[in-house]
N, C-alpha and C positions, 0 to 999 in steps of 0.2 A: 504494500500500500504506500502511496506517496502523498505528500502534502503539496499544496500550492497556496500562494498568497491570495487572500481574498481580493486583492487589488487586480489579480489576473482574471477573475471571474466576477461578474456583477449579478447579484440576486434580483430576480424578477418575481414580485409577489403574485401568487396564484390564489384565487378564492378557495377557502376551505369548505367545499360543498360535497365532499365524498368522492369527487372525481379529480382531485388535485394531482394525483400521480399521472393520470392520463392527460390532463391539461398541461402539466409541466413538460411532459414528453413531446406533445404535439407542438407546443410553443417552441421548444428547442429545435425540433426537426424542421420547422418552418424557417427559422433563422439559419440553420445549417444549409438548407437548400437555396438560400439567397432570397427567400420570400420575406415580405414585411411581417412584423409581429402581428399575429391575428388579433382582430377585435375580440372583445369578450364573448360575443355571441358566436362568432366563427370558431373561436377556441373551444367553446362548449360543444358545438356541433362536431368538430373534428375529434374531440375527446370521446364523445359518445360513439363515433364511428370506430375509433381506435379500440375502445373497450370491446365492442362486438367482434372485431377482428382478432383481438388478443384471446378472447374466450374461444373463438373458432380454432385458433392455433393451439390452445390448451387441449381441445378435443382431438384435433388432428394428431397431437403428440402424446395422447393419453398414456401409452405404454411407458413413455419416458418421464411423465410428469406426475402421474397418479400417486406414486409412492411418497412424494414429499409434500402433498397437500395436507392441511390440518383437519380436513373434513372428508366425508365420503365424496367421491369424485362428482357424481351427478348432482348432488346437493350443492357442492361448492360451485360448479359452473353455472347452475341455475341462479344461485345467489349473486355471483359475480356479474351477471348480466344486468342486475338492477343498478340504476344510475347513481344511487347514493352509497353504494358499498365500496369501502376503501380497497385499493389495490396494494400489493406489496411485491415481494421478491418474485413469485411466480409470474406476475403480470409484467414486471420489468424485463424478465428473461424473454417472455413471449413477445413483448413489444419490440425487442431488439430483432427478433426473427421476422416479425411482420414488416418492420421498417427496413430491415436489412442494414441496420446501422448499430454501431456500438453505443452503449449507454453507460455512463459512469455516474455513480451516486456518491455525493460528498456529504459530510457533516462538518459543522463548524466546531473547531477546538476552542473551548472557552478561554484557556490560558493564553494561547498565542494569537487567537483570532485568525488562524489559518484554516483552510479547508482541508480536511483529511479524506482521502478516498476510502470508502467503506465497502464498495462493491463495484464490479465491472461485469457487464453482460455483453454478449455479441462480439467478442474479440475476433471471431472467425470472419467478421466483415471488415477487418482492418482497424487501424487506429485513427485514420482520417475521418473527418465528419462525425465526431463523437457528440452525442447529445449528453449534456450535463444537467443533473438535477441535484437539488439540495434537500436532504432529509433532515427534519428537525427533531426526530427522535420521539415524537408523540403522534405519529400517524399523518403528518403533513409534509407535503413536498412543494417546493418552489422550483421554478426554472432558473438555470444559470446561463449567462451569456458571456462568451469570451470577450475581453476587452482587447482592442487592437494594439 
């Protein structure tokens, strides 16, 4: 795991509506693809679409994913389709496959105010065009944008 200065990445506040993980990922993927930051309504629409594709990917990869879910598989995927249900590690991994982009998750180190990498998904898609998200440790994700 590596650290980076919080000056290298800028936090972009994402509403805490149960879809923050999906909203943070779509926000970051828009920026990576050279698109403007999505409006709140577009961000929500894209997040809902990503959620559906992520659940479809979980189902497609059931043999590889079922063992690490905290609930019975069918119940888990049915619940995850609901727009207010929080996403976590399984959804980040599936989002990297859906987008075919790496996703790096950071947390803020209180003492140093540096960002510490806590998870990386989708390295098979390379290291370029990585989507960065900030996990706050209590179920909330924000987007992170690279500063030039």
